[in-house]
VMD Tcl script that builds the backbone (N, CA, C; Angstrom):
set m [mol new atoms 351]
animate dup $m
set s [atomselect $m all]
$s set {name element resname resid chain x y z} {
  {N N MET 1 A -146.584 -127.856 13.049}
  {CA C MET 1 A -145.329 -128.867 13.505}
  {C C MET 1 A -145.189 -129.988 14.388}
  {N N SER 2 A -144.694 -130.801 14.314}
  {CA C SER 2 A -144.326 -132.261 14.688}
  {C C SER 2 A -143.883 -131.135 16.177}
  {N N LYS 3 A -143.964 -132.504 17.674}
  {CA C LYS 3 A -143.225 -132.276 18.606}
  {C C LYS 3 A -142.501 -132.922 18.495}
  {N N THR 4 A -141.300 -133.281 19.947}
  {CA C THR 4 A -140.205 -133.737 20.045}
  {C C THR 4 A -140.996 -135.204 20.778}
  {N N ILE 5 A -141.823 -134.734 21.370}
  {CA C ILE 5 A -142.499 -136.258 22.164}
  {C C ILE 5 A -143.456 -136.985 20.324}
  {N N HIS 6 A -143.263 -136.807 19.467}
  {CA C HIS 6 A -143.354 -137.397 18.065}
  {C C HIS 6 A -142.586 -138.144 17.066}
  {N N ARG 7 A -141.185 -137.587 17.553}
  {CA C ARG 7 A -140.168 -137.708 17.229}
  {C C ARG 7 A -140.024 -139.393 17.905}
  {N N ILE 8 A -139.941 -139.037 19.495}
  {CA C ILE 8 A -139.665 -140.329 20.371}
  {C C ILE 8 A -140.590 -141.465 19.949}
  {N N ILE 9 A -141.306 -141.009 19.900}
  {CA C ILE 9 A -142.701 -142.202 19.604}
  {C C ILE 9 A -142.142 -142.844 18.467}
  {N N GLU 10 A -141.324 -142.051 17.697}
  {CA C GLU 10 A -141.160 -142.542 16.029}
  {C C GLU 10 A -139.671 -143.661 16.452}
  {N N LEU 11 A -138.672 -142.710 17.187}
  {CA C LEU 11 A -137.573 -143.860 17.429}
  {C C LEU 11 A -137.268 -144.755 18.299}
  {N N VAL 12 A -138.579 -144.754 19.060}
  {CA C VAL 12 A -138.936 -146.216 20.143}
  {C C VAL 12 A -139.413 -147.372 18.654}
  {N N SER 13 A -139.966 -146.846 17.745}
  {CA C SER 13 A -140.775 -147.572 16.565}
  {C C SER 13 A -139.211 -148.347 16.006}
  {N N GLU 14 A -138.644 -147.213 15.807}
  {CA C GLU 14 A -137.497 -147.820 14.887}
  {C C GLU 14 A -136.931 -148.646 15.705}
  {N N LEU 15 A -136.190 -148.281 16.950}
  {CA C LEU 15 A -135.400 -149.327 17.812}
  {C C LEU 15 A -136.377 -150.230 17.929}
  {N N LYS 16 A -137.141 -150.428 17.604}
  {CA C LYS 16 A -138.101 -151.917 17.646}
  {C C LYS 16 A -138.224 -152.464 19.338}
  {N N LEU 17 A -138.356 -151.865 20.157}
  {CA C LEU 17 A -138.497 -151.285 21.385}
  {C C LEU 17 A -140.037 -150.900 21.886}
  {N N SER 18 A -140.753 -151.487 22.979}
  {CA C SER 18 A -141.739 -151.578 23.627}
  {C C SER 18 A -141.912 -149.771 24.433}
  {N N ALA 19 A -142.795 -148.669 24.193}
  {CA C ALA 19 A -142.894 -147.515 24.856}
  {C C ALA 19 A -141.869 -147.743 26.015}
  {N N ARG 20 A -142.924 -148.976 27.267}
  {CA C ARG 20 A -142.108 -149.208 28.874}
  {C C ARG 20 A -140.652 -149.609 28.812}
  {N N GLN 21 A -140.862 -150.420 27.919}
  {CA C GLN 21 A -138.781 -151.032 27.620}
  {C C GLN 21 A -137.960 -149.660 26.970}
  {N N PHE 22 A -138.348 -148.576 26.649}
  {CA C PHE 22 A -137.621 -147.196 26.243}
  {C C PHE 22 A -137.505 -146.588 27.861}
  {N N ASP 23 A -138.790 -146.288 28.434}
  {CA C ASP 23 A -139.166 -145.591 29.404}
  {C C ASP 23 A -137.951 -146.020 30.738}
  {N N ILE 24 A -137.555 -147.692 30.498}
  {CA C ILE 24 A -136.679 -148.278 31.954}
  {C C ILE 24 A -135.275 -147.985 30.929}
  {N N SER 25 A -134.800 -147.875 30.079}
  {CA C SER 25 A -133.983 -147.545 29.222}
  {C C SER 25 A -133.140 -146.009 29.477}
  {N N ILE 26 A -134.264 -145.154 29.512}
  {CA C ILE 26 A -133.806 -144.014 29.867}
  {C C ILE 26 A -133.875 -143.341 30.802}
  {N N GLY 27 A -134.705 -144.786 31.961}
  {CA C GLY 27 A -135.052 -143.757 33.413}
  {C C GLY 27 A -135.570 -142.997 33.443}
  {N N ALA 28 A -136.594 -143.548 32.793}
  {CA C ALA 28 A -138.064 -142.497 33.194}
  {C C ALA 28 A -138.885 -143.187 33.835}
  {N N ALA 29 A -140.310 -142.400 34.404}
  {CA C ALA 29 A -141.170 -143.385 35.132}
  {C C ALA 29 A -141.880 -143.954 34.304}
  {N N ASN 30 A -141.934 -145.623 34.528}
  {CA C ASN 30 A -143.446 -145.755 34.231}
  {C C ASN 30 A -144.380 -145.551 33.069}
  {N N GLY 31 A -144.334 -145.857 32.167}
  {CA C GLY 31 A -145.957 -144.942 31.175}
  {C C GLY 31 A -145.743 -143.757 30.968}
  {N N TYR 32 A -144.408 -143.249 31.036}
  {CA C TYR 32 A -144.068 -141.214 30.826}
  {C C TYR 32 A -144.058 -141.133 29.044}
  {N N THR 33 A -143.719 -142.390 28.515}
  {CA C THR 33 A -143.528 -141.707 27.138}
  {C C THR 33 A -145.256 -141.907 26.662}
  {N N LEU 34 A -145.256 -142.636 26.577}
  {CA C LEU 34 A -146.934 -142.834 26.591}
  {C C LEU 34 A -147.672 -141.786 27.247}
  {N N ARG 35 A -147.906 -141.369 27.936}
  {CA C ARG 35 A -148.411 -140.039 28.577}
  {C C ARG 35 A -147.956 -138.473 28.289}
  {N N MET 36 A -146.899 -138.303 27.698}
  {CA C MET 36 A -147.004 -137.480 26.805}
  {C C MET 36 A -147.095 -137.055 26.006}
  {N N LYS 37 A -146.966 -138.235 25.087}
  {CA C LYS 37 A -147.963 -138.563 24.067}
  {C C LYS 37 A -149.619 -138.210 23.739}
  {N N LYS 38 A -150.058 -138.625 25.037}
  {CA C LYS 38 A -151.662 -138.966 25.167}
  {C C LYS 38 A -151.245 -137.282 25.449}
  {N N ASN 39 A -150.687 -136.313 26.399}
  {CA C ASN 39 A -151.528 -135.413 26.640}
  {C C ASN 39 A -150.727 -134.084 25.766}
  {N N ASN 40 A -150.149 -134.742 24.347}
  {CA C ASN 40 A -149.076 -133.894 23.275}
  {C C ASN 40 A -148.134 -132.883 24.012}
  {N N ALA 41 A -147.637 -133.081 25.192}
  {CA C ALA 41 A -147.012 -132.315 25.880}
  {C C ALA 41 A -145.788 -132.245 25.653}
  {N N SER 42 A -144.603 -131.020 26.365}
  {CA C SER 42 A -143.173 -131.167 25.716}
  {C C SER 42 A -142.872 -131.952 26.319}
  {N N VAL 43 A -141.433 -132.219 25.893}
  {CA C VAL 43 A -140.875 -133.315 26.581}
  {C C VAL 43 A -139.139 -132.449 27.522}
  {N N GLY 44 A -138.974 -132.292 28.072}
  {CA C GLY 44 A -137.929 -131.558 29.098}
  {C C GLY 44 A -136.509 -131.818 28.427}
  {N N SER 45 A -135.544 -130.942 28.960}
  {CA C SER 45 A -134.276 -131.613 28.449}
  {C C SER 45 A -133.595 -132.346 29.057}
  {N N ASP 46 A -133.883 -133.128 30.396}
  {CA C ASP 46 A -133.506 -133.785 31.038}
  {C C ASP 46 A -133.442 -134.923 30.375}
  {N N VAL 47 A -134.906 -135.442 30.182}
  {CA C VAL 47 A -135.130 -136.639 29.266}
  {C C VAL 47 A -134.545 -136.777 27.454}
  {N N ILE 48 A -134.811 -135.105 27.094}
  {CA C ILE 48 A -133.650 -135.625 26.221}
  {C C ILE 48 A -132.328 -135.740 25.943}
  {N N GLU 49 A -131.286 -135.246 26.690}
  {CA C GLU 49 A -130.301 -135.724 27.687}
  {C C GLU 49 A -130.166 -137.386 28.060}
  {N N ARG 50 A -130.890 -137.420 28.472}
  {CA C ARG 50 A -130.711 -139.116 28.472}
  {C C ARG 50 A -130.549 -140.640 27.733}
  {N N ILE 51 A -132.176 -139.398 26.717}
  {CA C ILE 51 A -131.887 -140.046 25.380}
  {C C ILE 51 A -130.581 -140.439 24.308}
  {N N VAL 52 A -129.837 -139.482 23.932}
  {CA C VAL 52 A -129.268 -139.126 23.765}
  {C C VAL 52 A -127.964 -139.503 24.513}
  {N N LYS 53 A -128.432 -140.133 25.869}
  {CA C LYS 53 A -126.908 -140.525 26.722}
  {C C LYS 53 A -126.580 -142.376 26.037}
  {N N GLU 54 A -128.788 -142.363 26.098}
  {CA C GLU 54 A -128.507 -144.035 25.749}
  {C C GLU 54 A -128.497 -144.571 25.092}
  {N N TYR 55 A -128.429 -143.491 24.227}
  {CA C TYR 55 A -128.948 -143.516 22.262}
  {C C TYR 55 A -128.062 -142.721 21.703}
  {N N PRO 56 A -126.625 -142.662 21.400}
  {CA C PRO 56 A -125.784 -142.125 20.859}
  {C C PRO 56 A -125.887 -141.682 19.177}
  {N N GLN 57 A -126.293 -142.962 19.620}
  {CA C GLN 57 A -126.426 -142.412 17.708}
  {C C GLN 57 A -127.627 -141.957 16.718}
  {N N VAL 58 A -128.741 -141.410 18.235}
  {CA C VAL 58 A -129.608 -140.646 17.525}
  {C C VAL 58 A -129.327 -139.092 17.010}
  {N N ASN 59 A -129.793 -139.236 16.550}
  {CA C ASN 59 A -129.341 -137.448 16.220}
  {C C ASN 59 A -129.640 -135.898 17.020}
  {N N LEU 60 A -129.337 -135.631 17.537}
  {CA C LEU 60 A -130.321 -134.509 18.246}
  {C C LEU 60 A -130.799 -133.747 17.735}
  {N N VAL 61 A -130.378 -132.851 16.630}
  {CA C VAL 61 A -130.400 -131.907 16.223}
  {C C VAL 61 A -132.203 -132.928 15.344}
  {N N TRP 62 A -131.788 -133.879 14.841}
  {CA C TRP 62 A -133.424 -134.367 14.524}
  {C C TRP 62 A -134.160 -134.322 15.595}
  {N N LEU 63 A -133.773 -135.027 16.614}
  {CA C LEU 63 A -134.746 -135.031 18.164}
  {C C LEU 63 A -135.453 -133.897 18.486}
  {N N ILE 64 A -134.960 -132.353 18.418}
  {CA C ILE 64 A -135.124 -131.521 19.174}
  {C C ILE 64 A -136.369 -130.977 17.718}
  {N N THR 65 A -135.472 -130.905 16.619}
  {CA C THR 65 A -135.904 -129.838 15.168}
  {C C THR 65 A -136.779 -130.931 13.954}
  {N N GLY 66 A -136.356 -132.016 14.173}
  {CA C GLY 66 A -137.207 -132.858 13.093}
  {C C GLY 66 A -136.435 -132.530 11.916}
  {N N LYS 67 A -135.195 -131.408 12.148}
  {CA C LYS 67 A -134.526 -131.851 10.339}
  {C C LYS 67 A -133.134 -132.762 10.223}
  {N N GLY 68 A -133.116 -133.553 9.244}
  {CA C GLY 68 A -131.358 -134.318 9.196}
  {C C GLY 68 A -132.582 -135.401 9.517}
  {N N SER 69 A -131.263 -136.770 9.222}
  {CA C SER 69 A -131.653 -137.911 9.892}
  {C C SER 69 A -131.714 -138.173 11.008}
  {N N MET 70 A -132.855 -138.869 11.546}
  {CA C MET 70 A -133.236 -139.764 12.969}
  {C C MET 70 A -131.581 -140.065 13.618}
  {N N PHE 71 A -130.775 -140.675 12.685}
  {CA C PHE 71 A -129.687 -141.805 13.205}
  {C C PHE 71 A -128.093 -140.406 12.616}
  {N N ILE 72 A -127.588 -140.198 12.997}
  {CA C ILE 72 A -126.098 -139.835 13.194}
  {C C ILE 72 A -125.220 -140.575 11.887}
  {N N ALA 73 A -125.531 -141.768 12.484}
  {CA C ALA 73 A -124.534 -143.338 11.488}
  {C C ALA 73 A -125.973 -144.083 11.122}
  {N N GLU 74 A -125.516 -145.417 10.694}
  {CA C GLU 74 A -126.385 -146.176 10.784}
  {C C GLU 74 A -126.388 -146.961 12.071}
  {N N PRO 75 A -127.930 -147.239 13.210}
  {CA C PRO 75 A -127.834 -147.243 14.152}
  {C C PRO 75 A -127.074 -148.700 14.445}
  {N N LYS 76 A -126.940 -149.355 15.613}
  {CA C LYS 76 A -126.326 -150.258 15.605}
  {C C LYS 76 A -127.579 -151.344 16.673}
  {N N THR 77 A -127.768 -151.726 15.988}
  {CA C THR 77 A -128.916 -152.595 16.307}
  {C C THR 77 A -128.648 -153.369 17.551}
  {N N LYS 78 A -129.619 -153.651 18.720}
  {CA C LYS 78 A -129.116 -154.260 20.231}
  {C C LYS 78 A -129.815 -155.284 19.708}
  {N N VAL 79 A -129.524 -156.303 20.235}
  {CA C VAL 79 A -130.393 -157.838 20.008}
  {C C VAL 79 A -130.127 -158.060 21.193}
  {N N ASN 80 A -130.953 -157.824 21.797}
  {CA C ASN 80 A -131.466 -158.424 22.982}
  {C C ASN 80 A -131.964 -159.646 22.986}
  {N N SER 81 A -131.940 -160.699 23.664}
  {CA C SER 81 A -133.398 -161.650 24.131}
  {C C SER 81 A -133.807 -160.970 25.027}
  {N N LYS 82 A -134.917 -161.996 25.111}
  {CA C LYS 82 A -136.375 -161.388 26.191}
  {C C LYS 82 A -135.661 -161.392 27.462}
  {N N ALA 83 A -134.635 -162.493 27.372}
  {CA C ALA 83 A -134.272 -163.175 29.415}
  {C C ALA 83 A -133.645 -161.704 29.371}
  {N N ASP 84 A -132.258 -161.117 27.984}
  {CA C ASP 84 A -131.505 -160.052 28.597}
  {C C ASP 84 A -132.401 -158.464 28.938}
  {N N ILE 85 A -133.742 -157.985 28.620}
  {CA C ILE 85 A -134.411 -156.940 28.848}
  {C C ILE 85 A -135.059 -157.669 30.117}
  {N N GLU 86 A -135.332 -158.976 30.422}
  {CA C GLU 86 A -136.666 -159.262 31.344}
  {C C GLU 86 A -135.820 -158.860 32.739}
  {N N GLU 87 A -134.097 -159.410 32.469}
  {CA C GLU 87 A -133.232 -159.530 33.830}
  {C C GLU 87 A -132.788 -157.734 34.180}
  {N N TYR 88 A -132.681 -157.160 32.748}
  {CA C TYR 88 A -132.883 -155.622 32.958}
  {C C TYR 88 A -133.498 -154.699 33.601}
  {N N ILE 89 A -134.775 -155.411 33.334}
  {CA C ILE 89 A -135.755 -154.789 34.348}
  {C C ILE 89 A -135.642 -155.423 35.901}
  {N N ASP 90 A -135.695 -156.619 35.851}
  {CA C ASP 90 A -135.718 -157.055 37.458}
  {C C ASP 90 A -133.849 -155.933 38.154}
  {N N ASN 91 A -132.974 -155.524 37.669}
  {CA C ASN 91 A -132.366 -154.818 38.542}
  {C C ASN 91 A -132.620 -154.040 38.547}
  {N N ARG 92 A -133.666 -152.960 37.587}
  {CA C ARG 92 A -133.820 -151.459 38.024}
  {C C ARG 92 A -134.641 -151.521 39.071}
  {N N ILE 93 A -135.826 -152.817 38.744}
  {CA C ILE 93 A -137.032 -153.047 40.084}
  {C C ILE 93 A -135.737 -152.797 41.836}
  {N N LYS 94 A -135.014 -153.579 41.449}
  {CA C LYS 94 A -134.635 -153.872 42.540}
  {C C LYS 94 A -133.626 -153.252 43.118}
  {N N SER 95 A -133.161 -152.398 42.437}
  {CA C SER 95 A -131.972 -151.290 42.930}
  {C C SER 95 A -133.728 -150.381 43.433}
  {N N GLU 96 A -134.102 -149.700 42.929}
  {CA C GLU 96 A -135.379 -149.153 43.295}
  {C C GLU 96 A -135.436 -149.147 44.615}
  {N N SER 97 A -135.943 -150.649 44.875}
  {CA C SER 97 A -136.404 -150.778 45.873}
  {C C SER 97 A -135.611 -150.850 47.131}
  {N N SER 98 A -134.333 -151.549 46.398}
  {CA C SER 98 A -133.138 -151.470 48.028}
  {C C SER 98 A -133.585 -149.915 48.411}
  {N N ASP 99 A -133.346 -149.208 47.469}
  {CA C ASP 99 A -132.841 -147.599 47.357}
  {C C ASP 99 A -134.454 -147.023 48.836}
  {N N GLU 100 A -135.611 -147.513 48.417}
  {CA C GLU 100 A -136.497 -147.259 49.450}
  {C C GLU 100 A -136.664 -147.907 50.116}
  {N N LYS 101 A -135.628 -149.177 50.444}
  {CA C LYS 101 A -136.358 -149.355 52.052}
  {C C LYS 101 A -134.997 -148.702 52.315}
  {N N LYS 102 A -134.059 -148.992 51.756}
  {CA C LYS 102 A -132.958 -148.215 52.458}
  {C C LYS 102 A -133.450 -146.384 52.843}
  {N N LYS 103 A -134.302 -146.012 52.727}
  {CA C LYS 103 A -135.223 -144.578 53.117}
  {C C LYS 103 A -135.948 -144.787 54.154}
  {N N LEU 104 A -136.835 -145.711 53.841}
  {CA C LEU 104 A -137.483 -146.401 55.069}
  {C C LEU 104 A -137.126 -146.879 56.232}
  {N N LEU 105 A -136.645 -147.917 56.352}
  {CA C LEU 105 A -135.363 -148.337 57.798}
  {C C LEU 105 A -134.496 -146.912 58.152}
  {N N ASN 106 A -134.627 -145.985 57.432}
  {CA C ASN 106 A -133.654 -144.761 58.070}
  {C C ASN 106 A -134.579 -144.035 58.815}
  {N N GLU 107 A -135.899 -143.877 58.784}
  {CA C GLU 107 A -136.995 -142.852 58.644}
  {C C GLU 107 A -137.513 -144.038 60.008}
  {N N ILE 108 A -137.857 -145.359 59.986}
  {CA C ILE 108 A -138.301 -146.244 61.294}
  {C C ILE 108 A -137.118 -145.906 62.753}
  {N N LEU 109 A -135.603 -145.886 62.312}
  {CA C LEU 109 A -135.187 -145.866 62.737}
  {C C LEU 109 A -134.187 -144.288 63.709}
  {N N LYS 110 A -135.005 -143.148 63.016}
  {CA C LYS 110 A -134.903 -142.165 63.530}
  {C C LYS 110 A -136.002 -141.888 64.274}
  {N N GLU 111 A -136.707 -142.726 63.911}
  {CA C GLU 111 A -138.421 -142.605 64.581}
  {C C GLU 111 A -137.770 -143.052 66.463}
  {N N ILE 112 A -137.391 -144.313 65.912}
  {CA C ILE 112 A -136.922 -144.565 67.381}
  {C C ILE 112 A -136.324 -144.168 68.268}
  {N N SER 113 A -134.795 -143.662 67.607}
  {CA C SER 113 A -134.417 -142.519 68.726}
  {C C SER 113 A -134.785 -141.487 69.295}
  {N N ASN 114 A -136.026 -140.801 68.329}
  {CA C ASN 114 A -137.005 -139.678 68.879}
  {C C ASN 114 A -137.327 -140.181 69.769}
  {N N SER 115 A -138.366 -141.401 69.869}
  {CA C SER 115 A -139.487 -142.037 70.906}
  {C C SER 115 A -138.013 -142.340 72.318}
  {N N ASN 116 A -137.073 -142.883 71.580}
  {CA C ASN 116 A -136.384 -143.373 73.399}
  {C C ASN 116 A -135.204 -141.674 73.856}
  {N N ASN 117 A -135.744 -140.708 72.930}
  {CA C ASN 117 A -135.135 -139.474 73.745}
  {C C ASN 117 A -136.149 -138.993 74.897}
}
mol reanalyze $m
mol bondsrecalc $m
mol representation Tube
mol addrep $m
């Protein structure tokens, strides 16, 4: 019996995305999909939830069980230019970097405050 991760790989191929593009689109860590495939691992419900949220045309029953067709309706092909994809990736990286910088700044300010006391 095929596992959910194998259907996800099939979906990525059908959507004409790289695994990295797919990981970014669902908010997963870089390399998540390929790592799960390599380890033949189970996919968490949080990931499945993000997939159907980002790709509502995906048939949830198919994704989980393999029964039925991959899509609820014909997939609406997203035609994104390379520039659109790169911009999306850059924005996600900047957003994550910004959050990390804020956390670091807060830690530094806390250390300064503690050393002054």
